[in-house]
NUKESE-359354 format. One record per atom (N, C-alpha, C): residue in three letters; atom name; y, z, x. Coordinates in nm, 2 decimals. Layout:
+-------+-------+--------+--------+--------+
! lumdo ! marfi !  north !     up !   east !
+-------+-------+--------+--------+--------+
!   ALA !    CA !      Y !      Z !      X !
...
+-------+-------+--------+--------+--------+
***
This chain:
+-------+-------+--------+--------+--------+
! lumdo ! marfi !  north !     up !   east !
+-------+-------+--------+--------+--------+
!   ARG !     N !  -0.12 !   0.00 !   0.08 !
!   ARG !    CA !   0.00 !   0.00 !   0.00 !
!   ARG !     C !   0.12 !   0.00 !   0.09 !
!   GLY !     N !   0.23 !  -0.08 !   0.05 !
!   GLY !    CA !   0.35 !  -0.08 !   0.13 !
!   GLY !     C !   0.43 !   0.04 !   0.11 !
!   GLN !     N !   0.55 !   0.04 !   0.18 !
!   GLN !    CA !   0.64 !   0.15 !   0.17 !
!   GLN !     C !   0.71 !   0.16 !   0.04 !
!   GLY !     N !   0.71 !   0.06 !  -0.04 !
!   GLY !    CA !   0.78 !   0.06 !  -0.16 !
!   GLY !     C !   0.92 !   0.00 !  -0.15 !
!   HIS !     N !   1.00 !   0.01 !  -0.25 !
!   HIS !    CA !   1.14 !  -0.04 !  -0.25 !
!   HIS !     C !   1.24 !   0.07 !  -0.23 !
!   GLY !     N !   1.36 !   0.03 !  -0.21 !
!   GLY !    CA !   1.47 !   0.12 !  -0.19 !
!   GLY !     C !   1.51 !   0.14 !  -0.04 !
!   ASP !     N !   1.61 !   0.22 !  -0.03 !
!   ASP !    CA !   1.66 !   0.25 !   0.11 !
!   ASP !     C !   1.56 !   0.33 !   0.19 !
!   LEU !     N !   1.59 !   0.35 !   0.31 !
!   LEU !    CA !   1.49 !   0.42 !   0.40 !
!   LEU !     C !   1.46 !   0.56 !   0.34 !
!   GLY !     N !   1.55 !   0.63 !   0.29 !
!   GLY !    CA !   1.53 !   0.76 !   0.23 !
!   GLY !     C !   1.42 !   0.76 !   0.12 !
!   ARG !     N !   1.44 !   0.66 !   0.03 !
!   ARG !    CA !   1.34 !   0.65 !  -0.08 !
!   ARG !     C !   1.21 !   0.61 !  -0.03 !
!   ARG !     N !   1.20 !   0.53 !   0.07 !
!   ARG !    CA !   1.07 !   0.49 !   0.13 !
!   ARG !     C !   1.01 !   0.60 !   0.20 !
!   MET !     N !   1.09 !   0.69 !   0.26 !
!   MET !    CA !   1.03 !   0.80 !   0.33 !
!   MET !     C !   0.98 !   0.91 !   0.24 !
!   LYS !     N !   1.05 !   0.93 !   0.13 !
!   LYS !    CA !   1.01 !   1.03 !   0.03 !
!   LYS !     C !   0.88 !   1.00 !  -0.04 !
!   ARG !     N !   0.84 !   0.87 !  -0.05 !
!   ARG !    CA !   0.72 !   0.83 !  -0.12 !
!   ARG !     C !   0.60 !   0.89 !  -0.06 !
!   PRO !     N !   0.57 !   0.88 !   0.07 !
!   PRO !    CA !   0.44 !   0.94 !   0.11 !
!   PRO !     C !   0.43 !   1.09 !   0.09 !
!   PHE !     N !   0.54 !   1.16 !   0.10 !
!   PHE !    CA !   0.54 !   1.30 !   0.07 !
!   PHE !     C !   0.50 !   1.33 !  -0.07 !
!   ALA !     N !   0.53 !   1.24 !  -0.16 !
!   ALA !    CA !   0.49 !   1.26 !  -0.30 !
!   ALA !     C !   0.35 !   1.21 !  -0.34 !
!   VAL !     N !   0.30 !   1.11 !  -0.27 !
!   VAL !    CA !   0.18 !   1.05 !  -0.32 !
!   VAL !     C !   0.05 !   1.08 !  -0.23 !
!   LEU !     N !   0.07 !   1.13 !  -0.11 !
!   LEU !    CA !  -0.04 !   1.16 !  -0.03 !
!   LEU !     C !  -0.10 !   1.30 !  -0.06 !
!   PRO !     N !  -0.22 !   1.32 !  -0.03 !
!   PRO !    CA !  -0.28 !   1.45 !  -0.06 !
!   PRO !     C !  -0.20 !   1.57 !   0.00 !
!   PRO !     N !  -0.21 !   1.69 !  -0.06 !
!   PRO !    CA !  -0.14 !   1.80 !  -0.02 !
!   PRO !     C !  -0.16 !   1.84 !   0.13 !
!   GLY !     N !  -0.07 !   1.90 !   0.19 !
!   GLY !    CA !  -0.08 !   1.95 !   0.33 !
!   GLY !     C !   0.03 !   1.90 !   0.41 !
!   PRO !     N !   0.05 !   1.95 !   0.53 !
!   PRO !    CA !   0.15 !   1.91 !   0.62 !
!   PRO !     C !   0.15 !   1.76 !   0.65 !
!   LEU !     N !   0.27 !   1.70 !   0.66 !
!   LEU !    CA !   0.27 !   1.56 !   0.69 !
!   LEU !     C !   0.40 !   1.53 !   0.77 !
!   VAL !     N !   0.39 !   1.45 !   0.87 !
!   VAL !    CA !   0.50 !   1.40 !   0.95 !
!   VAL !     C !   0.51 !   1.25 !   0.95 !
!   LEU !     N !   0.63 !   1.20 !   0.94 !
!   LEU !    CA !   0.65 !   1.06 !   0.95 !
!   LEU !     C !   0.73 !   1.03 !   1.08 !
!   VAL !     N !   0.69 !   0.93 !   1.15 !
!   VAL !    CA !   0.76 !   0.90 !   1.28 !
!   VAL !     C !   0.81 !   0.76 !   1.28 !
!   GLY !     N !   0.92 !   0.73 !   1.35 !
!   GLY !    CA !   0.97 !   0.60 !   1.37 !
!   GLY !     C !   0.88 !   0.52 !   1.46 !
!   SER !     N !   0.89 !   0.39 !   1.45 !
!   SER !    CA !   0.81 !   0.31 !   1.54 !
!   SER !     C !   0.89 !   0.26 !   1.66 !
!   ASP !     N !   1.01 !   0.31 !   1.68 !
!   ASP !    CA !   1.09 !   0.26 !   1.79 !
!   ASP !     C !   1.12 !   0.38 !   1.89 !
!   ILE !     N !   1.02 !   0.46 !   1.91 !
!   ILE !    CA !   1.03 !   0.58 !   2.00 !
!   ILE !     C !   0.93 !   0.56 !   2.11 !
!   PRO !     N !   0.95 !   0.48 !   2.21 !
!   PRO !    CA !   0.85 !   0.45 !   2.31 !
!   PRO !     C !   0.81 !   0.57 !   2.40 !
!   LEU !     N !   0.89 !   0.67 !   2.41 !
!   LEU !    CA !   0.85 !   0.78 !   2.50 !
!   LEU !     C !   0.79 !   0.90 !   2.42 !
!   MET !     N !   0.77 !   0.88 !   2.29 !
!   MET !    CA !   0.70 !   0.98 !   2.21 !
!   MET !     C !   0.56 !   0.99 !   2.25 !
!   GLY !     N !   0.51 !   1.11 !   2.26 !
!   GLY !    CA !   0.37 !   1.13 !   2.29 !
!   GLY !     C !   0.30 !   1.23 !   2.20 !
!   ARG !     N !   0.18 !   1.25 !   2.22 !
!   ARG !    CA !   0.10 !   1.34 !   2.13 !
!   ARG !     C !   0.16 !   1.48 !   2.13 !
!   ARG !     N !   0.21 !   1.52 !   2.24 !
!   ARG !    CA !   0.27 !   1.66 !   2.24 !
!   ARG !     C !   0.39 !   1.68 !   2.15 !
!   HIS !     N !   0.46 !   1.57 !   2.13 !
!   HIS !    CA !   0.58 !   1.58 !   2.04 !
!   HIS !     C !   0.53 !   1.59 !   1.89 !
!   ILE !     N !   0.42 !   1.52 !   1.86 !
!   ILE !    CA !   0.37 !   1.53 !   1.72 !
!   ILE !     C !   0.30 !   1.67 !   1.70 !
!   TRP !     N !   0.23 !   1.71 !   1.80 !
!   TRP !    CA !   0.16 !   1.84 !   1.80 !
!   TRP !     C !   0.27 !   1.95 !   1.77 !
!   ARG !     N !   0.38 !   1.94 !   1.85 !
!   ARG !    CA !   0.49 !   2.04 !   1.84 !
!   ARG !     C !   0.55 !   2.04 !   1.69 !
!   ALA !     N !   0.57 !   1.92 !   1.64 !
!   ALA !    CA !   0.62 !   1.91 !   1.50 !
!   ALA !     C !   0.53 !   1.98 !   1.40 !
!   PHE !     N !   0.40 !   1.96 !   1.41 !
!   PHE !    CA !   0.31 !   2.03 !   1.32 !
!   PHE !     C !   0.31 !   2.18 !   1.35 !
!   ARG !     N !   0.32 !   2.22 !   1.47 !
!   ARG !    CA !   0.34 !   2.37 !   1.50 !
!   ARG !     C !   0.46 !   2.42 !   1.43 !
!   LEU !     N !   0.57 !   2.35 !   1.44 !
!   LEU !    CA !   0.69 !   2.40 !   1.37 !
!   LEU !     C !   0.68 !   2.41 !   1.22 !
!   LEU !     N !   0.60 !   2.32 !   1.17 !
!   LEU !    CA !   0.57 !   2.33 !   1.02 !
!   LEU !     C !   0.50 !   2.46 !   0.98 !
!   GLY !     N !   0.44 !   2.53 !   1.08 !
!   GLY !    CA !   0.38 !   2.66 !   1.05 !
!   GLY !     C !   0.48 !   2.76 !   1.03 !
!   ARG !     N !   0.61 !   2.74 !   1.07 !
!   ARG !    CA !   0.71 !   2.84 !   1.06 !
!   ARG !     C !   0.83 !   2.79 !   0.97 !
!   HIS !     N !   0.83 !   2.66 !   0.94 !
!   HIS !    CA !   0.94 !   2.60 !   0.87 !
!   HIS !     C !   0.89 !   2.51 !   0.76 !
!   GLU !     N !   0.97 !   2.49 !   0.66 !
!   GLU !    CA !   0.93 !   2.40 !   0.55 !
!   GLU !     C !   0.95 !   2.25 !   0.58 !
!   LEU !     N !   1.05 !   2.23 !   0.66 !
!   LEU !    CA !   1.08 !   2.09 !   0.71 !
!   LEU !     C !   1.10 !   2.09 !   0.86 !
!   VAL !     N !   1.08 !   1.98 !   0.92 !
!   VAL !    CA !   1.11 !   1.96 !   1.06 !
!   VAL !     C !   1.17 !   1.83 !   1.08 !
!   PHE !     N !   1.26 !   1.82 !   1.17 !
!   PHE !    CA !   1.32 !   1.69 !   1.21 !
!   PHE !     C !   1.31 !   1.68 !   1.36 !
!   GLY !     N !   1.29 !   1.56 !   1.41 !
!   GLY !    CA !   1.30 !   1.52 !   1.55 !
!   GLY !     C !   1.43 !   1.45 !   1.57 !
!   PRO !     N !   1.53 !   1.51 !   1.62 !
!   PRO !    CA !   1.66 !   1.44 !   1.64 !
!   PRO !     C !   1.65 !   1.33 !   1.74 !
!   ALA !     N !   1.72 !   1.22 !   1.71 !
!   ALA !    CA !   1.74 !   1.11 !   1.81 !
!   ALA !     C !   1.87 !   1.13 !   1.88 !
!   SER !     N !   1.88 !   1.09 !   2.00 !
!   SER !    CA !   2.00 !   1.11 !   2.08 !
!   SER !     C !   2.12 !   1.04 !   2.02 !
!   ASP !     N !   2.10 !   0.94 !   1.93 !
!   ASP !    CA !   2.21 !   0.87 !   1.88 !
!   ASP !     C !   2.26 !   0.92 !   1.74 !
!   GLY !     N !   2.21 !   1.04 !   1.70 !
!   GLY !    CA !   2.26 !   1.11 !   1.58 !
!   GLY !     C !   2.16 !   1.08 !   1.46 !
!   GLY !     N !   2.06 !   1.00 !   1.48 !
!   GLY !    CA !   1.96 !   0.98 !   1.37 !
!   GLY !     C !   1.85 !   1.08 !   1.40 !
!   PHE !     N !   1.73 !   1.04 !   1.35 !
!   PHE !    CA !   1.61 !   1.12 !   1.38 !
!   PHE !     C !   1.49 !   1.03 !   1.39 !
!   TRP !     N !   1.40 !   1.07 !   1.47 !
!   TRP !    CA !   1.28 !   0.99 !   1.49 !
!   TRP !     C !   1.16 !   1.04 !   1.42 !
!   LEU !     N !   1.17 !   1.16 !   1.36 !
!   LEU !    CA !   1.06 !   1.23 !   1.29 !
!   LEU !     C !   1.11 !   1.31 !   1.18 !
!   VAL !     N !   1.04 !   1.31 !   1.07 !
!   VAL !    CA !   1.07 !   1.41 !   0.96 !
!   VAL !     C !   0.93 !   1.46 !   0.92 !
!   GLY !     N !   0.92 !   1.59 !   0.90 !
!   GLY !    CA !   0.79 !   1.64 !   0.85 !
!   GLY !     C !   0.82 !   1.75 !   0.75 !
!   ALA !     N !   0.71 !   1.77 !   0.66 !
!   ALA !    CA !   0.72 !   1.87 !   0.56 !
!   ALA !     C !   0.59 !   1.95 !   0.55 !
!   ARG !     N !   0.60 !   2.08 !   0.53 !
!   ARG !    CA !   0.48 !   2.16 !   0.51 !
!   ARG !     C !   0.42 !   2.12 !   0.37 !
!   ARG !     N !   0.50 !   2.09 !   0.27 !
!   ARG !    CA !   0.46 !   2.05 !   0.14 !
!   ARG !     C !   0.39 !   2.16 !   0.07 !
!   SER !     N !   0.43 !   2.29 !   0.09 !
!   SER !    CA !   0.38 !   2.40 !   0.01 !
!   SER !     C !   0.45 !   2.41 !  -0.12 !
!   ARG !     N !   0.56 !   2.34 !  -0.14 !
!   ARG !    CA !   0.63 !   2.33 !  -0.26 !
!   ARG !     C !   0.70 !   2.19 !  -0.27 !
!   PRO !     N !   0.74 !   2.14 !  -0.38 !
!   PRO !    CA !   0.80 !   2.01 !  -0.39 !
!   PRO !     C !   0.92 !   2.00 !  -0.30 !
!   LEU !     N !   0.94 !   1.88 !  -0.25 !
!   LEU !    CA !   1.06 !   1.85 !  -0.17 !
!   LEU !     C !   1.18 !   1.85 !  -0.26 !
!   PRO !     N !   1.30 !   1.89 !  -0.21 !
!   PRO !    CA !   1.42 !   1.88 !  -0.29 !
!   PRO !     C !   1.44 !   1.74 !  -0.34 !
!   LYS !     N !   1.48 !   1.73 !  -0.47 !
!   LYS !    CA !   1.51 !   1.59 !  -0.52 !
!   LYS !     C !   1.63 !   1.53 !  -0.45 !
!   THR !     N !   1.72 !   1.61 !  -0.39 !
!   THR !    CA !   1.84 !   1.56 !  -0.33 !
!   THR !     C !   1.81 !   1.51 !  -0.18 !
!   LEU !     N !   1.69 !   1.53 !  -0.13 !
!   LEU !    CA !   1.65 !   1.49 !   0.00 !
!   LEU !     C !   1.68 !   1.34 !   0.03 !
!   PHE !     N !   1.76 !   1.32 !   0.13 !
!   PHE !    CA !   1.80 !   1.18 !   0.17 !
!   PHE !     C !   1.89 !   1.11 !   0.08 !
!   GLU !     N !   1.95 !   1.18 !  -0.02 !
!   GLU !    CA !   2.05 !   1.11 !  -0.11 !
!   GLU !     C !   2.18 !   1.09 !  -0.04 !
!   GLY !     N !   2.23 !   0.97 !  -0.04 !
!   GLY !    CA !   2.37 !   0.95 !   0.02 !
!   GLY !     C !   2.37 !   0.95 !   0.17 !
!   VAL !     N !   2.26 !   0.94 !   0.23 !
!   VAL !    CA !   2.26 !   0.93 !   0.38 !
!   VAL !     C !   2.31 !   0.80 !   0.43 !
!   ARG !     N !   2.39 !   0.80 !   0.53 !
!   ARG !    CA !   2.44 !   0.68 !   0.59 !
!   ARG !     C !   2.34 !   0.64 !   0.70 !
!   TRP !     N !   2.24 !   0.56 !   0.66 !
!   TRP !    CA !   2.13 !   0.52 !   0.75 !
!   TRP !     C !   2.19 !   0.43 !   0.87 !
!   SER !     N !   2.12 !   0.44 !   0.98 !
!   SER !    CA !   2.15 !   0.36 !   1.10 !
!   SER !     C !   2.29 !   0.39 !   1.15 !
!   THR !     N !   2.33 !   0.51 !   1.14 !
!   THR !    CA !   2.46 !   0.56 !   1.19 !
!   THR !     C !   2.44 !   0.69 !   1.27 !
!   ALA !     N !   2.54 !   0.73 !   1.34 !
!   ALA !    CA !   2.53 !   0.86 !   1.41 !
!   ALA !     C !   2.53 !   0.98 !   1.32 !
!   ASP !     N !   2.55 !   0.95 !   1.19 !
!   ASP !    CA !   2.55 !   1.06 !   1.09 !
!   ASP !     C !   2.42 !   1.08 !   1.02 !
!   ALA !     N !   2.32 !   1.00 !   1.04 !
!   ALA !    CA !   2.20 !   1.00 !   0.96 !
!   ALA !     C !   2.13 !   1.14 !   0.96 !
!   LEU !     N !   2.12 !   1.21 !   1.07 !
!   LEU !    CA !   2.06 !   1.34 !   1.07 !
!   LEU !     C !   2.15 !   1.44 !   1.00 !
!   ALA !     N !   2.28 !   1.45 !   1.03 !
!   ALA !    CA !   2.37 !   1.54 !   0.97 !
!   ALA !     C !   2.37 !   1.52 !   0.82 !
!   ASP !     N !   2.38 !   1.39 !   0.78 !
!   ASP !    CA !   2.38 !   1.36 !   0.63 !
!   ASP !     C !   2.25 !   1.41 !   0.57 !
!   SER !     N !   2.14 !   1.39 !   0.63 !
!   SER !    CA !   2.01 !   1.43 !   0.58 !
!   SER !     C !   2.00 !   1.58 !   0.56 !
!   LEU !     N !   2.05 !   1.66 !   0.66 !
!   LEU !    CA !   2.05 !   1.80 !   0.66 !
!   LEU !     C !   2.14 !   1.85 !   0.55 !
!   ALA !     N !   2.25 !   1.78 !   0.52 !
!   ALA !    CA !   2.35 !   1.82 !   0.42 !
!   ALA !     C !   2.29 !   1.80 !   0.28 !
!   THR !     N !   2.18 !   1.73 !   0.26 !
!   THR !    CA !   2.12 !   1.71 !   0.13 !
!   THR !     C !   2.02 !   1.82 !   0.10 !
!   LEU !     N !   2.00 !   1.92 !   0.19 !
!   LEU !    CA !   1.90 !   2.02 !   0.17 !
!   LEU !     C !   1.96 !   2.15 !   0.12 !
!   PRO !     N !   1.89 !   2.22 !   0.03 !
!   PRO !    CA !   1.94 !   2.35 !  -0.01 !
!   PRO !     C !   1.95 !   2.45 !   0.11 !
!   SER !     N !   2.04 !   2.54 !   0.11 !
!   SER !    CA !   2.07 !   2.63 !   0.22 !
!   SER !     C !   1.95 !   2.72 !   0.25 !
!   HIS !     N !   1.87 !   2.75 !   0.15 !
!   HIS !    CA !   1.76 !   2.85 !   0.17 !
!   HIS !     C !   1.64 !   2.78 !   0.23 !
!   LEU !     N !   1.64 !   2.65 !   0.25 !
!   LEU !    CA !   1.52 !   2.58 !   0.31 !
!   LEU !     C !   1.52 !   2.60 !   0.46 !
!   SER !     N !   1.40 !   2.64 !   0.51 !
!   SER !    CA !   1.39 !   2.66 !   0.65 !
!   SER !     C !   1.36 !   2.53 !   0.72 !
!   VAL !     N !   1.44 !   2.49 !   0.82 !
!   VAL !    CA !   1.43 !   2.37 !   0.90 !
!   VAL !     C !   1.41 !   2.39 !   1.04 !
!   GLY !     N !   1.31 !   2.33 !   1.10 !
!   GLY !    CA !   1.29 !   2.34 !   1.25 !
!   GLY !     C !   1.32 !   2.20 !   1.31 !
!   PHE !     N !   1.34 !   2.21 !   1.44 !
!   PHE !    CA !   1.38 !   2.09 !   1.52 !
!   PHE !     C !   1.28 !   2.06 !   1.63 !
!   ALA !     N !   1.23 !   1.94 !   1.64 !
!   ALA !    CA !   1.14 !   1.90 !   1.75 !
!   ALA !     C !   1.24 !   1.86 !   1.86 !
!   ASP !     N !   1.18 !   1.81 !   1.97 !
!   ASP !    CA !   1.26 !   1.76 !   2.08 !
!   ASP !     C !   1.34 !   1.64 !   2.05 !
!   THR !     N !   1.46 !   1.63 !   2.11 !
!   THR !    CA !   1.54 !   1.52 !   2.10 !
!   THR !     C !   1.49 !   1.40 !   2.18 !
!   LEU !     N !   1.47 !   1.29 !   2.12 !
!   LEU !    CA !   1.42 !   1.17 !   2.19 !
!   LEU !     C !   1.51 !   1.05 !   2.17 !
!   ASP !     N !   1.50 !   0.95 !   2.25 !
!   ASP !    CA !   1.57 !   0.83 !   2.24 !
!   ASP !     C !   1.50 !   0.73 !   2.16 !
!   ASP !     N !   1.56 !   0.66 !   2.06 !
!   ASP !    CA !   1.50 !   0.55 !   2.00 !
!   ASP !     C !   1.56 !   0.42 !   2.06 !
!   VAL !     N !   1.49 !   0.31 !   2.03 !
!   VAL !    CA !   1.53 !   0.18 !   2.08 !
!   VAL !     C !   1.58 !   0.09 !   1.97 !
!   ASP !     N !   1.71 !   0.09 !   1.95 !
!   ASP !    CA !   1.76 !   0.01 !   1.83 !
!   ASP !     C !   1.82 !  -0.13 !   1.87 !
!   ASP !     N !   1.86 !  -0.14 !   2.00 !
!   ASP !    CA !   1.92 !  -0.26 !   2.04 !
!   ASP !     C !   1.89 !  -0.29 !   2.19 !
!   GLY !     N !   1.95 !  -0.40 !   2.24 !
!   GLY !    CA !   1.93 !  -0.43 !   2.38 !
!   GLY !     C !   1.98 !  -0.33 !   2.48 !
!   ALA !     N !   2.09 !  -0.26 !   2.46 !
!   ALA !    CA !   2.14 !  -0.16 !   2.55 !
!   ALA !     C !   2.04 !  -0.04 !   2.55 !
!   ASP !     N !   1.99 !   0.00 !   2.43 !
!   ASP !    CA !   1.88 !   0.11 !   2.43 !
!   ASP !     C !   1.76 !   0.07 !   2.51 !
!   TYR !     N !   1.72 !  -0.06 !   2.49 !
!   TYR !    CA !   1.60 !  -0.11 !   2.56 !
!   TYR !     C !   1.62 !  -0.10 !   2.72 !
!   ALA !     N !   1.74 !  -0.14 !   2.76 !
!   ALA !    CA !   1.77 !  -0.14 !   2.90 !
!   ALA !     C !   1.77 !   0.01 !   2.95 !
!   ARG !     N !   1.82 !   0.10 !   2.88 !
!   ARG !    CA !   1.81 !   0.25 !   2.92 !
!   ARG !     C !   1.67 !   0.29 !   2.92 !
!   TYR !     N !   1.59 !   0.25 !   2.83 !
!   TYR !    CA !   1.44 !   0.28 !   2.83 !
!   TYR !     C !   1.37 !   0.23 !   2.95 !
!   ARG !     N !   1.40 !   0.10 !   2.98 !
!   ARG !    CA !   1.34 !   0.04 !   3.10 !
!   ARG !     C !   1.38 !   0.11 !   3.23 !
!   ALA !     N !   1.51 !   0.15 !   3.24 !
!   ALA !    CA !   1.55 !   0.23 !   3.36 !
!   ALA !     C !   1.48 !   0.36 !   3.37 !
!   ALA !     N !   1.47 !   0.43 !   3.25 !
!   ALA !    CA !   1.40 !   0.56 !   3.25 !
!   ALA !     C !   1.26 !   0.55 !   3.30 !
!   VAL !     N !   1.19 !   0.44 !   3.25 !
!   VAL !    CA !   1.05 !   0.42 !   3.28 !
!   VAL !     C !   1.04 !   0.39 !   3.43 !
!   SER !     N !   1.13 !   0.31 !   3.48 !
!   SER !    CA !   1.13 !   0.27 !   3.63 !
!   SER !     C !   1.15 !   0.40 !   3.71 !
!   LEU !     N !   1.24 !   0.48 !   3.67 !
!   LEU !    CA !   1.26 !   0.61 !   3.75 !
!   LEU !     C !   1.14 !   0.69 !   3.75 !
!   ARG !     N !   1.08 !   0.71 !   3.63 !
!   ARG !    CA !   0.95 !   0.79 !   3.62 !
!   ARG !     C !   0.84 !   0.73 !   3.70 !
!   SER !     N !   0.83 !   0.60 !   3.70 !
!   SER !    CA !   0.72 !   0.53 !   3.77 !
!   SER !     C !   0.74 !   0.55 !   3.92 !
!   ALA !     N !   0.87 !   0.53 !   3.97 !
!   ALA !    CA !   0.90 !   0.55 !   4.11 !
!   ALA !     C !   0.87 !   0.69 !   4.15 !
!   SER !     N !   0.91 !   0.79 !   4.07 !
!   SER !    CA !   0.89 !   0.93 !   4.10 !
!   SER !     C !   0.74 !   0.96 !   4.11 !
!   SER !     N !   0.67 !   0.91 !   4.01 !
!   SER !    CA !   0.52 !   0.93 !   4.01 !
!   SER !     C !   0.45 !   0.87 !   4.13 !
!   ALA !     N !   0.50 !   0.75 !   4.17 !
!   ALA !    CA !   0.44 !   0.68 !   4.28 !
!   ALA !     C !   0.47 !   0.76 !   4.41 !
!   ARG !     N !   0.59 !   0.81 !   4.43 !
!   ARG !    CA !   0.63 !   0.89 !   4.54 !
!   ARG !     C !   0.55 !   1.02 !   4.55 !
!   THR !     N !   0.53 !   1.09 !   4.43 !
!   THR !    CA !   0.45 !   1.21 !   4.43 !
!   THR !     C !   0.31 !   1.18 !   4.47 !
!   LEU !     N !   0.25 !   1.08 !   4.41 !
!   LEU !    CA !   0.11 !   1.04 !   4.45 !
!   LEU !     C !   0.10 !   1.01 !   4.60 !
!   ALA !     N !   0.20 !   0.94 !   4.65 !
!   ALA !    CA !   0.19 !   0.90 !   4.80 !
!   ALA !     C !   0.20 !   1.03 !   4.88 !
!   ASN !     N !   0.29 !   1.12 !   4.84 !
!   ASN !    CA !   0.31 !   1.25 !   4.92 !
!   ASN !     C !   0.18 !   1.33 !   4.91 !
!   THR !     N !   0.12 !   1.34 !   4.79 !
!   THR !    CA !   0.00 !   1.42 !   4.78 !
!   THR !     C !  -0.11 !   1.36 !   4.86 !
!   GLU !     N !  -0.13 !   1.23 !   4.86 !
!   GLU !    CA !  -0.23 !   1.16 !   4.93 !
!   GLU !     C !  -0.21 !   1.18 !   5.08 !
!   SER !     N !  -0.09 !   1.17 !   5.13 !
!   SER !    CA !  -0.06 !   1.18 !   5.27 !
!   SER !     C !  -0.09 !   1.32 !   5.32 !
!   GLN !     N !  -0.08 !   1.42 !   5.23 !
!   GLN !    CA !  -0.10 !   1.56 !   5.27 !
!   GLN !     C !  -0.24 !   1.61 !   5.25 !
!   SER !     N !  -0.33 !   1.53 !   5.19 !
!   SER !    CA !  -0.47 !   1.56 !   5.16 !
!   SER !     C !  -0.55 !   1.56 !   5.29 !
!   PRO !     N !  -0.64 !   1.66 !   5.30 !
!   PRO !    CA !  -0.73 !   1.66 !   5.42 !
!   PRO !     C !  -0.81 !   1.53 !   5.43 !
!   GLY !     N !  -0.83 !   1.48 !   5.55 !
!   GLY !    CA !  -0.91 !   1.36 !   5.57 !
!   GLY !     C !  -0.83 !   1.24 !   5.55 !
!   ARG !     N !  -0.70 !   1.25 !   5.53 !
!   ARG !    CA !  -0.61 !   1.13 !   5.51 !
!   ARG !     C !  -0.53 !   1.12 !   5.64 !
!   GLY !     N !  -0.49 !   1.00 !   5.67 !
!   GLY !    CA !  -0.39 !   0.97 !   5.77 !
!   GLY !     C !  -0.44 !   0.95 !   5.90 !
+-------+-------+--------+--------+--------+
***
């Protein structure tokens, strides 16, 4: 079944309403540095909070999750300015003040060419650092050199 019709907020609310009960997280598909540990942490946060968001560095969010022990607020995601630096703040503003919200790690999403260039640079730095660490470790290992 597809995501359905409507803006991003309506499409995201749908799985929370139709899937079997229990904790659920939705993640964006444009988060290349997201790993299992990020998802694991979001589910752990749902043990203490009713909702969890994974902030994106651009003001949006890459993850939203709900414990689903009670129905989600009907106002969730109403009037959110999607694809702007205000998306997370707008989403939080739709929530009742009594609702407990946790936050996962802030990650970068890749929305355009500039974001992709930053991602490639970060991966290159990590790869170079990993290669240097491996080379240093191997050069200091007994029986080497």
